C-alpha positions in Angstrom: -3.1 32.5 34.8 -6.5 31.0 33.8 -8.1 29.7 36.8 -10.6 26.7 36.7 -13.1 25.8 39.2 -13.6 22.1 39.0 -16.7 21.1 41.1 -19.4 18.5 41.3 -21.7 16.9 44.0 -20.4 14.4 45.8 -19.9 11.0 43.9 -20.2 12.7 40.6 -16.6 11.7 39.5 -15.0 14.9 40.0 -12.1 13.3 41.5 -11.7 11.2 38.2 -11.9 14.3 36.0 -9.2 16.0 38.2 -7.2 12.9 37.5 -7.4 12.9 33.9 -7.0 16.6 33.6 -3.7 16.1 35.9 -2.7 13.6 33.3 -2.6 16.3 30.7 0.1 18.1 32.9 -2.5 20.6 34.7 -1.6 21.7 38.1 -4.4 20.5 40.4 -5.2 22.2 43.7 -7.4 20.4 45.5 -9.5 21.5 48.2 -10.1 18.0 50.0 -6.3 17.8 50.4 -6.2 21.3 51.7 -8.9 20.6 54.2 -7.2 17.6 55.7 -4.2 19.7 56.2 -6.2 22.5 57.5 -7.3 20.2 60.3 -4.2 18.1 60.8 -3.0 17.3 64.4 -2.2 20.5 66.1 -3.5 22.9 64.1 -5.7 25.8 65.0 -8.7 24.4 63.1 -8.6 21.1 64.9 -8.6 22.8 68.3 -11.2 25.0 67.3 -13.3 22.0 66.1 -12.6 19.8 69.5 -13.6 22.9 71.6 -17.3 23.1 69.6 -17.9 19.1 69.4 -15.6 17.8 72.0 -13.1 15.2 72.2 -15.6 12.5 70.6 -14.8 13.7 67.1 -11.2 12.6 67.7 -9.5 9.6 67.1 -7.1 7.9 69.9 -4.1 9.6 68.5 -5.8 13.0 68.6 -6.3 13.4 65.0 -9.6 14.3 63.7 -12.1 11.3 63.4 -13.8 12.6 60.1 -16.6 10.0 60.3 -17.6 10.8 63.9 -17.6 14.5 62.9 -19.6 13.8 59.6 -22.3 12.3 61.9 -22.6 15.2 64.2 -22.9 18.0 61.5 -24.1 16.8 58.0 -27.9 16.3 59.0 -27.8 19.7 60.7 -27.4 22.6 58.8 -26.3 24.8 61.6 -23.6 22.6 62.7 -22.4 22.1 59.2 -22.4 25.9 58.8 -20.3 26.4 62.0 -17.6 23.8 60.7 -17.3 25.5 57.3 -17.0 28.7 59.4 -13.7 27.1 61.0 -12.1 25.1 58.2 -13.0 27.2 55.1 -10.8 30.1 55.9 -7.7 28.1 56.5 -8.5 26.2 53.3 -8.8 29.4 51.3 -5.4 30.6 52.8 -3.5 27.3 51.6 -5.1 27.5 48.5 -4.0 31.2 47.8 0.0 29.8 48.9 -0.5 27.2 46.2 -1.8 29.9 43.5 1.0 32.2 44.5 3.6 29.8 43.8 2.2 28.5 40.4 1.6 32.3 39.3 5.4 32.8 40.2 6.2 29.9 37.9 4.4 31.4 35.2 1.8 28.3 34.7 -0.7 29.5 32.3 -3.6 27.2 33.5 -4.6 25.8 36.8 -7.3 23.7 38.3 -9.1 24.3 41.6 -11.0 21.2 42.9 -13.4 22.8 45.1 -16.3 20.3 46.0 -18.3 23.5 47.6 -17.6 26.1 45.1 -21.2 27.4 44.8 -21.9 26.6 48.7 -18.8 28.6 49.7 -19.5 31.6 47.6 -16.1 31.1 45.6 -17.5 31.2 42.2 -16.2 34.6 41.5 -12.6 33.4 42.6 -12.1 31.5 38.9 -12.2 32.2 35.3 -14.1 29.2 34.3 -16.5 26.9 36.3 -16.3 23.4 35.4 -19.2 21.2 36.9 -18.9 17.5 37.0 -22.6 15.9 37.2 -24.3 12.5 37.4 -27.9 11.6 38.3 -28.9 11.8 42.0 -29.6 8.1 42.1 -26.4 7.0 40.4 -24.6 9.2 42.9 -26.3 7.5 45.8 -25.9 4.1 44.4 -21.9 5.0 44.3 -21.9 6.2 47.9 -23.4 3.1 49.3 -21.8 0.3 46.6 -18.7 2.1 46.1 -18.0 3.7 49.3 -19.9 1.5 51.9 -21.6 4.2 53.4 -24.8 3.6 55.1 -28.0 4.8 53.0 -29.1 7.3 55.6 -25.7 9.0 55.6 -25.2 9.1 52.1 -28.7 10.7 51.6 -27.8 13.3 54.1 -24.4 13.9 52.5 -26.1 14.7 49.0 -29.0 16.7 50.6 -26.4 19.0 52.5 -25.3 20.1 48.9 -26.9 22.4 46.7 -28.9 20.7 43.8 -27.1 19.8 40.9 -29.7 21.4 38.6 -28.8 24.9 40.1 -25.3 24.4 39.8 -25.6 23.4 35.9 -27.4 26.7 35.3 -24.4 28.5 36.4 -21.5 26.4 35.3 -19.3 27.4 32.3 -18.9 23.8 31.2 -20.6 20.7 32.3 -19.2 17.1 31.7 -21.9 14.5 32.3 -20.6 11.3 34.1 -23.3 8.9 33.3 -21.8 6.6 31.0 -18.5 4.4 30.8 -14.9 5.6 31.8 -14.1 5.7 28.1 -17.0 8.1 27.7 -15.8 10.2 30.4 -12.4 10.2 29.3 -13.5 11.4 25.8 -15.6 14.2 27.2 -12.7 15.3 29.4 -10.5 15.5 26.4 -13.1 17.6 24.4 -13.3 20.0 27.7 -9.5 20.2 28.0 -9.1 21.5 24.5 -11.6 24.4 25.3 -9.8 25.1 28.5 -6.3 24.8 26.6 -7.6 27.6 24.3 -9.0 29.8 26.9 -5.6 29.9 28.8 -3.8 30.9 25.5 -6.5 34.0 24.9 -5.0 37.4 26.0 
């Protein structure tokens, strides 16, 4: 099975690209969804988070208050690293379970949607690295205008990730999402043809 690591800094449009690939029938393993599953109510990871940062990072029902936790960790690299050390191993375990299921089904190509593919040191776990990128100012505008984030919080989230320039130099394929939705769809279609050929290679 040919495994594609789909990544991109926050607000690059990676989720849109994942949806376009899924429309082609490609199985998508979404690390963000796995991360939510990893910290679900009653999970060991959630207990570890509460033990470290206290009950203030929980909602009234005991579930994780992601916004409260984000305020605590994203502007503090050591704290972010501590959070990743709790969540990433569990996400990896869940991802491996999904991949094993797809492999058993004989699926030729799968995409792992991993925002922190580079930061988490997972580049060697995939066959092809597909990066979605957009200019920093455009990504900031999307976070503030489209998602309603405070500009300072948005900047902190952008700063917490590896610069896109470094990722571009290490990616096998790059999709620039700096145009219209139609242009993005055309670029994804071109990349899909490349990936389909790669999955058929011996």
